[in-house]
NULUMLUM-5942 format. One record per residue (C-alpha): x, y, z. Coordinates in steps of 0.1 Angstrom, whole numbers, plus 2048, in hexadecimal, padded with zeros to 3 digits. Example, Ala and Ser with C-alpha at 12.3 -4.5 7.8 and 13.67 -1.06 7.14 Angstrom:
BEGIN
87B7D384E8897F5847
***
This chain:
BEGIN
6F117A70D6FC1786E87191606ED7041487006E214A6EF6E41586CC7061576BC6F515169B6E917569D70A1896A07081AC6927171AD6707131D366E7171F16846F21F96896E521B67C7042216666F621A6446ED1FC62C6F51DA63A7051D161A71D1F061B7401E262674620463672C1F965173A1D76577461CE67A76B1C76777731BA6997621AB6B776F1A46DB7651826EB76718571076A1607147661426FD74B13171373F13473773D11774F71812175770E11F7336FE0FE72571C0E97177050D96FF7000FA6EE7251026E972D0EF6C970F1016B77161236C573A1216BA73011569871C13469373814A6A275313D68C73C14066D73616467575B16B67B76615A65B74A16664474F18964F77418965377219567578F19A68D78B18D6B179A1976D37941756E679317470B79C15C72479A15E74A7B016576879D15D78879F14C7AA79712979E7B311B78979E0FE77D78511876E7A212C75E7B010B74E78F1017417881247327AA1237217A410071478510D70479612B6F67B11156E57961006D778311E6C87A512D6BC7AA10D6A778711269878C1366907AF1366807CB1506887C116566C7A417267F7B41796A27BC19A6AC7CA1926CE7C617D6ED7B918E70E7C217B72D7AF18874B7951A474E7941C17677A71AE7817AC1CF7957851CD79D7881AC7AE78D1BB7D176E1CF7CE7561B57C17611997D973E18C7DD73418D7B975417C7AC7571647CA7791747D37861747F77A71808067B91617FF7B11637DA7BC1887D77DD17E7E97E21617D07DA1767B47F31937BB80C18A7D680C1667CC8101717A77F415A79A7E717478380A17A7728141557737F214A7637F616674981815973F80D13573F7F113E72680815271082013571080611C7047F91376EC81C13B6DD81F1166DA8011146C381112D6AB80714E6B682815B6C482417B6B27FF1826BA7F819E6D37EF1966F87DE1AC7127CD1AC7347B01C37367AC1DC7527911F575B79021A76579C2117897BF20877A7C322E7747C32337997E22377AE7FA2537A97F826A78B81525A77980E23577B7F221B77E7DF20F79D7F61F97B37EB1ED7D57EC1CB7E67C81C77DA7CF1CD7B57F41D07A97EC1DD78780B1F17818211D478C80E1BC7758111D47588361DA75E83C1B675D8271B073C83B1CD72C85D1C073685319C72C8411A270B84D1C46FF8341D36E68231B36E08111BC7017F41D46FA7E51E97157BF1E57157A51F772A7811F872F77621D73375122673A74724B73D72423B74873322D76874B24A76F74824F79575427379273728177F7212987956FF2A97926FC2CC7867002E87A06E22EC7B66CF2CE7A96CB2AA7B46C029A7946CF2AE7776EE2A47666F22B97467152C274C72029E75470F29373571F2AF7217402A372C73927E7277272807067412956F27602866E17782A26E179B29F6F478C2B071276E29971476927A72B77325D71879026D70279E27E72179D25E7357AF24C7197C72697187D026173D7D523C7367EC24671880225C72E80424274A80D22873082A23F72283624574583721E74B84721672A85823371D8482316FC82A2496F381F22F6D681A2106EA7FD1FD6DD7DC2046EE7BA1F76EB7981FF6FB7861DF7037651ED70E75320E70672E21370B70E22271A6EE21472A6CE21C7186B921B7396C221B75D6D61FD76B6DA1F578F6FF1F178770221778470D2227A87182457A27022647A96F82627846DD24878E6C826679B6CA2777796AC26A7626BD2767426DE2637486D02417436BA2487266B523D7026BE25F6F66DF2617076E623E6FD6E12486D86F52676DD7122546EB7122386D17102536B572D2646C37402436C673923B6A174825E69776525D6AF78625E69D79824F6BC7AC2716C17B62776E67CF2936E07CA2B46F47D52D66EB7F82D36F98032B26F07FD2976D57F42756E17F22556CF7CD2496CE7C32256D57C620D6B87A61FA6BF7872016D27681EA6DA7431F56E07331E36FE71D1D16EF7091C06D56EB1B76ED6E01C070F6ED1A972A6F31A774F7111AA7677101997896EA1917816E31B677C6D41BF75B6E61D97466DB1E97266FB1F17126F01DB6F36E81E86D06CE1CE6CE6B71C76ED6B61A06EC6BB1826D96A317D6BC69A1A26BA69D1AB69569C1D069B6B81E66AA6B21F46CB6B12176BD69521C6A268E2416A56A525F6A56A326D6C76C627B6D06CE28D6F16D62B06E96F72B86FA70F2D66F87352D06F97462D871A75C2F671B7812F17127952EB7317752E57477662C77527442D875372D2E37707282C87897442B277D75A2A979A77D2B679678E29379B78A28A7777A727576A79D25476277C24775676A23477276221176674120177374420279A76621379876C2287B778B23E7AE7A424479379E2687857B52867877B02A67747CE2B175E7C92D57687D22EB74A7E030E7537E032B73B8053287338003057267EA31270A7F531B6E77FD3416E48143406C68113616B380536569182736A68183C35069582833069883A30F68F82D2ED6998452D96B08552B86A68782A86A887329668988B2A266D88329864A89C2AE6378A22CE6268892E06118962DD5EE88B2F95D787D30B5F687632C5E385F3185CB84A3075E582D3135F98113096107EC3096097D63196237BA30262D79830D63779D30165A7BA3186617AD33564C78C33665F79732B6827BC3316897CD3496717E235468F7F333168B80033166981F31B66483F33066285531365A8532F364684D2D86618692BF6668832D36528982E066E89A2FC68887D3166868953326878AA3256698A03396498A231A63488430C64586F32B64084E32862C85334060E82F3415FE80C3356067EE3305F27CC33F5FF7AF32F5ED79634B5F779836A60C77936162075C34A61D73835261E73133963974E34465074335C66D74737F66075038C68277037768277D38566178F3A366C7A23916877AA3756707B738B6557CC39F66E7DE3806787E13746547F039564980739666681437265D81937D63882B39E64084239365C84D37464984E38462783836A61982B36C5F38063635F07F23535D47D03625DA7B13515CF78E35D5C677134B5B875F34359973E3325A071933159870E34E5AE71A3705A17143825C17293695D374536C5BC7433935BE7443925E376137A5E57743915CC76D3AF5E177B39E5FF79A3955EB79F3B95E279C3C46057B63A960F7CC3B45F37CC3D86017D73CA6237F23B46158023CC5FD80F3C35D98313B75E58233975F580D38C5D68193705C17FB36E5AC7D636E5AB7C134E5A579F35359878A33359A7933105A678F2EF5947722FD57E7742DB56A7662C95887452DC58B7322C457573C2A758A7342B65AC7132C75A27042BF5C47202C95DA7272EA5C87012F25C27082F059D6EC2E95836EA2E755D6E230C55A70131556E7172FF55870930E53970E33154773132855373E31B53172732151471B34152374034A52973A35654D75A34555976E35754075D37854275E37956878436F56678A38E54E7753A556578939B5847AA3A057179E3C35657963CE5887B63BE5957CB3D157B7BA3F25857C63EC5A87E93ED59A7F03C85957F33C75708133B557080939A58A80437757D7E136B57C7D434857A7B533057C7BD30F58C7B22EE57E7B52C858A7BE2A957C79F2A65667AB2C35537C62AB5427AA29753379F29B50F7B72914F27DD28A4F77E72AD4EB7CE2C54FC7BB2CB51C7972BF52577D2D05107582C65127382DA51573A2D253B75D2E053F76E2F35227912F45337A42F551178F3115057923255247B73205257BC32A5027A934B5087BE3525277DE34C5137D33614F77C737E50D7E238052780036E51781B36253080B37754C7F135854E7FF33B5637F431855E7EC30A5807E12E65897D82D35A77E72B05A47E22955BF7F32735BE7DE26B5DB7BD26E5C77CA25F5A77AE24959B7C42355867D82245A17D21FF5A67D71E45BF7F51CC5BC7ED1AF5A57DA1935B77D21A85D67B51BC5E27C51D15FD7EA1D55F37F71F35E081D1F15E18211F85BB8092175BB81C2245D983E2205C98302325AB82024F5C18392545DB8582585C58642795B387626E59586827957385825656E84525A58F82026559482228B59C84029358683227E56980F28F56C81F2B156D8322A854F81229F53B8052C15468242D35398222C15177FD2CB5138072EF51D8212EF5028082E24E87F12FF4F080931B4F48263104DE83E31A4FB84E2FF50E85731752A83432753283132E55782031156C81830B5918092EF5A37EF2FC5BB7EA2DE5D07FF2C05D87FA2A95F67F12886077D927E6237E92706427C92596477AD24D63479326762777225F61877A2765FC79325B5F077D2485D57982345C47A020F5CA7BB21C5E27A12205FC7A41FA6037C91FD6097D220462B7F42116257E822960D7D92426247F223D64280825565682524364881D24A62481426C62C83627263A84826361E83427760583A29961686129061A86128A5F684F2AB5EF86A2BC6048872AD5F18772B15CD88A2C85B886C2CC5A387B2BB5848632AA56B87A2A354F87B27F54289626D53388F27750E88629B51188D2B852986D2CA53786A2E954A85F2E356D8432F657F84F31858F83B3145AF82A2F85C18132F85E18112DD5FB7EC2D66047E92E06227F22EE6437D72DC6587BD2C165379C2CE64477E2C36327702C360E7492C16097472B862E76029A62A77E29C64279F29A6327C12976427DB2A762B7E52BF6488092C16567F82CB6767D72B96807C22D568C7C22F969B7D42FD6BC7E82DF6B780C2E96C081C2CA6B38202BF68E80B2A268282A28D67F83D28769F85226769886625B67985124066B85524164584622962D86121561C85B2175F787020C5D88712215B985E21459C87120757E87822156485E22554B84720D55E82A21557582F1F758981B1D75907F91E25997FB20558B7E520A56D7FB21254E7E62305437FA24855A7F826C5497E72835637E32805887BF27D5917B529A5A879E2915C577E2835B578C28659277C26D57A79227155D7AF28454E7C82685457D225E5217ED24751480425D50080A2414E87E523E4DE7E22464B97C625A4AB7B323F4997B122C4BA79C2474C97772484C775925A4D775A25F4FB73924C50074D22B4F976123151774924253072723252D71422C54E6F02245536DC23D5696CA2335886C82425AC6C621E5BA6E62175D06EA1F25D870E1F55E97321F25E17421DA5CB7541C45E27731B45D376F1CA5B578F1C45A578519E5A27631A459375A1AB56E73D1AD5567351965397301A751870F19950A7091944E56EF1B04E47091CA4F17251BC4DC7131BD4BB6FF1DC4BF70D1F54D972F1F04E27322144E571B2125047301FA51972A1FE53F74721254F73920E5727281F35867031FF5876F52095A871720B5BB71C2305BD72724E5A973224658675325B58C75C2465AA77822E5A176B2155B974C2105A276020A58375E1E95707811DA57177C1BC55A7651AE53F76018D52E75D18E50874D16D4FC7591704D976918C4C574E18D4AB73417449F72E16647B70A17247C7121964867151B146A73A1B145F7361D64557321DF47974E1CC4887691E748475620249574A1EA4B176D1DF4B97792044B876020D4D37681ED4E678E1F44E67872184F077320C50E78F1F35187AB20B51579B22A52478D2175417AD2005457961E25447A41BE5447951A652B78D18152B78B17C50577915E4F777D14A4D776912B4CD76D1054CC7500F64B77470DD49B7520F347E7770F847B77411746375E12847C77512249879212D48278114D47877715549D79A1504A87A816748B79018249779B17D4BB7BF1824B07B61A149E7A41B14BC7C21A64D27D91BB4BC7C21D94C17BE1D44E77E11CE4F17F01B55097EC1CB5297C61C65277C41A15247B918D5437B816D52F7AE15950F78F14151278F1284F876D1154F774E11B50C73910051D7440E45077340CA51E7120D75147160D04EE7040AD4F16E70BC5016E20D94E76E60C64C96CB0D84B66D30FC4C16F90F74BB6F50E349B7080C74AD7050A24A27150814AE73108549573A0A84A273909A4C675007E4BE7680954AB7680AE4C97700944E477C0734D778D0834B979C09B4CF7930BB4BC7890CE4D97AC0C94EA7C00CB4C97AF0ED4BF7B50FB4E27D90F24DF7DC1014BC7CD1214C87E31234E780111D4CF7F813A4B87F014F4D78121494E58221514C58121744C882517B4E880B16F50181D14F50E81715A5327F31655307D914D53F7C51365297A412453178611252376511953574E10054172B10055171A0F056E7170CF55D73D0CB5607390C55837250A557D73508257E74307359E7480885BE76D08C5B77730965947620A857674909B55E75808354574206F52C74606850772F08650274409E51676709352276C0B153A7820A055379809353879A0B55267A20C75497BD0AD5527CE0B45307CD0D95347DC0D75577F80C054C8000D452E7FD0F85398020F455F7F51115737F21275567D111554E7B512456179610F56B77512456175211B56973012C56171912657F6F61325816E012C59F6C413A5886C711A5726CE10258F6B80E45846B70D75A86A30F35B96830E95C36620F85CF6580FD5F46480DF6036220DC5FB6230F55E26240F85BC63011B5B66411275D66681275D76731395F668C11F60369B11C5E069D1425DD6AD1446006C81295F56CF13B5D46CF15F5E06E715C5FD70D15D5FA71914A61872D12B61470E1166176FB12A5FC6F611E5D87121305C472D12F5DF72610C5E57271015C17481145BE7551015DB74D0DF5CB75F0EB5AB77C0F55C077F0D35D277C0C25B07980D85A27AE0CE5C07A70AA5BA7B20AC5987D00C259C7DC0BC5BF7DD0E15C57C20F35DA7CD1155CC7CB10F5A77BD12E59479712E58F77F14758075914957D75115255972C15955E71215D5796F117157A6CC17157E6B017856669B19557067B18656067216455468415653667C13652469F12952869412254D68C0FD54B68C0F457166E0F358867511759166312357164411D58564E13559F64515959965E1675B167A1555A467D16A58367518C5916851AE5916871AB5B869A18C5B86B019959B6B81B75B16BE1A15D06D818B5BD6EA1A75AE6ED1B85CE6FB1985DE7131945C171F1B85C87261B05EB73518D5E975918C5F475D16C5DE7621565FD7591325F976812361975110F63075410965576A0EC6537830F463779111262778E11360179E12B5E97861425D978314A5B579B1645A778317458E75C17358974718356E72318E57070D18255270619C5437051C15396E51C15266C91A75206CF1905036C51704F56D114B4F46C71344D76AD14F4CF69E14F4F169C1725036AD1725246AE19053E6D018D5506DA1B15466E01CE55C6D41E45406B61D852C6C11E15086D71F64F36D221D4F76C12195176CF23552D6C022654D6CB2095606B11ED5616AC1F158769E21359068D20E5B16981FC5D16821DC5D06951BE5DE68919C5E568A19760969B1766116A51636306C71506316C612A62F6CE11864D6F310E6506F80ED6436D70E96336CB0EE6106AA0FB61C6870F06186800E95F56A30E65E96AF0C45DE6CC0B95F16E00B05D46F50CE5D47170C95C57180DE5A47030FA59A6EC0F357D6F310855F6D91145466C70F65386DD0DD54D6CA0BE5546E40AE56D7040B457E6FE0B55A3
***
C-alpha cells in the first residue's frame, strides 16, 4: 500500500514513542519487500522511488532490500533489474543487506494464490532453480561492488518444521538443503532471516471448556520473556541454526513481526473465534511489547545469542492475496493520524514459567507464520534442568579465561538490588573468567552491601534472603562493607539502620570490613525529583547538620554494639572532587569538604575516604576529532590502567585532595564502585552515548579484564602515591537506577547459570600517550565523572588568579520547555552577542536551552564564536573582569572558540583589536581555539557606507589597494609567530558573497570576494576555511503568498524546513558548489558563522516579510530554533552528495543591536534574565515545501541566502 501509493509518507518516527524531533524515536531501518511490482503502474515508479530515496537519505535509514525468487524467470529478472536501479539511487552506505526470495517454503501451500504448480515446485527445489537464481543474483550484486554486504533469503515459521534438530526439508520445500548450501558458499556473510507471527501461530488453543475465550493464548503471545511465544520461537530457530552451522553466534534477523488490529480472513487458526484476539487493544499491547523488547531469547538454562535486527510488519494496512490485513501502524495513505489514538491496552498476565498456559497446545516450538500448518515443538523443561545452586556455592558458567585476579584480597564485588532482593541464594563465589571455581585464588574475598533491605522490597522475603546471604558470607569467609542510609526521611534512615543492626548480629563481627553511612550525598541537589529531595531537605542535611549528626548517631550505636575499632565511612562520587584544586566540593547544596573535615577530626584514621568512580560515566570524554560517533581516543584513555589513564588518574586526584585535607599521604582510601555497562543504558548522558563501541560487550570485557589485572597503583612519574586499600566492582548482576536499566553485571539476571561473557571478544585498544589524554579526550582530566555527575574536574595547572566565580562557568537559563536533543552537537556553537560580551560575560550559556537537564553533557555548548575580543566603545575598565569571566567559562566547560578580529577602514583600530585578540589568546590557551576569523562581511561595506563610516577612498583602499588582503596576511603572520601555524584561519562573508555568476563568488570593484578567496586558497591551502553567515530571516527573495499582502505561509514553509530543498540547506549547497568550482575540492573545510531568527519584528528586516505578522513571531522563532537543534547539517540533494559544513553557529545568546537597531535573535532576552526567552510550547505549524519547488510565494531565484540588509545575491 505505502510503496505503491504514498512513498512520500514513510514514517520517520516510531509512533507513540515521543516527540518527532527526538532522535531516539527515529526509524533507523526499513525492509523493502520488492523494489516495484509488475502490477503497479509503471508511470508512478520514478516519482515513488524519488520520494523513497529522499526519505532514506535524509533520515540516514538502513535498508534490507528484497528481490524475488518465483516460478517465472522473466519476472525474477525484471524485479532484480529494478532492484539494481534502486540500489544505484540509494547508494551503498544505506544498504543493510539484500534479501533474495521470501517464504519459499510456503509455495506448495499457496499453489493457487502464487500460481504455483507441481512443475514449478520441482523446478524450484529438485531443479535447483531457487539456489541457482540466488547465486546468480549474488554474483551480479558482487560485481556492483557489494561483495561484503550481507545476503539472505527469508523463511517463515514453517521452516522450523521437520525434526527437532534441523530445518524443514521435504521435496516440496528443501529449506535445510538450501540453507546448508548458503552457509557453505557464503559463510557468515549469509544471514538467517525469519518471519515469525504469534498472531498466525496455528498451535494456539482456546481456554479449557470454552469456545471463544483465549486468555491463556494471549498471555503466551503478548509477553516477551524467554518462555513467551516470539522469544521462544526465535530461540528454537537459533538452536537449529547452531546445529546446522556449529556457531551459536551466526547472524540472524527477523524480517517480519506484527499483529492485526482487527480480524482478517487470513487468520486460519482457532483464534478466529476469539473476539479479543484480533482487537485494537491486543494490537496496542503487542506493539508496546515489541517497542520494549530487548531482543533477548535466552532461557533459564542456556544463553542464546539474540537476533541482530528485527522488523515490524508494517507501516500501513495492506492485503495479501487480496485479503485485507490490519498490521499497519497507520491505517491508510493520507491518514495524518496514527491508528492508535487512545490508551486502551489489553490487560494480560504473564504465563507461568515453564508452561505454555491453559489452552496452549503442547506442540509449541516454532511460531506459525500466516497459514503455517506445522513447525512447533515444546522444549520440555524438567526439574533437574533448573538452577538449584546453593547459597554458598554458586558460580556462573563460562569457558572464557581472562586472567588471574591481581591484588585479589583487596578487590570485592558490589551486591546489586536485583540480586539482593530476588536471588541472594545465587551470590557469586568466584570471580568470573579467572579459573576453576574450586581454585582459592579465584574466590571473591569481599562484598559491598549497599543497604540491608529496602522499604519497597517485600518484607516477607527478608528472612529467607538474609539467611542465604549470611550462609554465603560465613561459608566463603567473605568480608562485608555494609551500608546504611542518610536521606531526607528520618524514620526511613532509622528503619534501615535497625535492619543493618539486625543483619550485623547474624553476620558476626569477624566478617565486617566496615560500615558505610550514606552514599553519594553530594548528588542529592541534582536528583531532587528521583530522590524526593526538596530545598528544605537540602538545608536540613547540610546547614542543619542532619547528615553529620545522623552519621555520629549511627557510629555511636555501632560502637555500643562492640564495633568501636571497625572502620566507618561515607561514600561520595566523582562530583566530590569538584571545588578548587586543593580540596573537595563544598557548596550550600553539598558541603562535602566540611563533612569530611569533621569526620577526620572526630574519628581520625578510623574514618576511611571512599569514592565511586566510573570512567563509563565520565562527562569529560569527547568524540574523536572530526567525528560524531567514534571514540577510540576516549576508550584508549578509559580502558588502560597506567597512572595516566582515566581511573588511576582520577583516584590520584582524590588521593592528593585527601592529603591536602589530612596532611597524611597514607590515609585509608577505598573505591566503593568501579564498573562498565555491557550495552547502552539511558543513564549514560555524555557524548559517549553516540559511540556504538563505547557501550558494547567487547569494551565491557576489556574493562573487566583490566580491572582483574590492576595492581591498584596510582603513582605517576614524578611522585609516589599510596593506592586504595580496597576496591569493589559494580556489580554482580544487571540492575536499575531510578528505574533505568543498567548492564554492569557479570551475570545478566537472576537464575542465569551462565556468565554474561561466553566468548573471547575483547575491544582492541592502544594505550594513550604518556601525559596526554588523547585525541578527542578533553584535556581537563582530573576526576572521573560518576553517573550523572556534572562537575568535579579541574586542571591542576590552573593558577588562582585564573579562577572566578562559579556563575561564569555554570549559567543556564531556566525553562521547562523541551524541544529535543542537539543533533550533531559537537559541530554546533553559539555566537556571543555584543550585549553579553560587554555587560554579562559571567552569564554565558553553558547549555543549549530547551534540550534537557543542565547537568546532561549532551546539552552542553561545545563552541562559541567571539566576534571581537573587545570594542573601542566599550568601557576599558570593564575589560579585565569581562575577560576573566569569559576565560573561566571557556576553560571550565572545555569550549572551543572561533575568535574574531577586524578588517576595516581605520588601521589603528584594526591594530588595537588584534592586540586585544592576542592578549585574550594568551589567557585562553591554544587548546581552546577553533580558529581565527579576520574580517566579517567585507562585501557589505559598500552598502553600509554611512553605518560603517566607509567612503569611496576606503573601499578603493580595501580592494584595489589590497589592504584587506595585506592586513589578513599580516595578522596570520603574527598569529603563526605565536605558535598557531596549524590553526585554521578564515574571513567571514555573508549571503551577498554568493552573488555574481552562477559558478564563482561575488567580484566587483566594491567587493572583490572571489579574488580575495582565490588568494587565501592559494596562500594557505586547506588551512583556510570558507565561512559564511546565512539568514533565511533576511532573505530578500522571499515573497508574499499569491493574492495577499500580509500572508507568507509558503515563504515560511521554505524557510523553516531543513531538508535539502529548503532555504538554509539549499543556500549552503550553493556555497559548497561555488567553493568546489574555485578550489577543485568538494571537501574543502566550510563553516557557517551565523544563522538565526528574530523573535519579534526588527527594523533591520527590509524585505517584504516585514508586512507579514507571523514572520517575526515567537512561534516562528521557536520553530526555527527547534529545527536548528535537530538539523544534521546535511545539504545533499537527490542527485548529488555534498559535503556538509563542519561547524555552524547560532546567532545569538542574547538580544542585541546592530547599527543601533534592536534585534531579537537571542535565546535569552537580556542580561540578568534567569529564564530563557521561550517558556511555553507555542510552535508555528508549518508544512514542508514540495520537493524541487520553492513554494507558492517564493521567488525562484534561490542561489544564495540573503544576509541582513542584503539587496542582491541570488
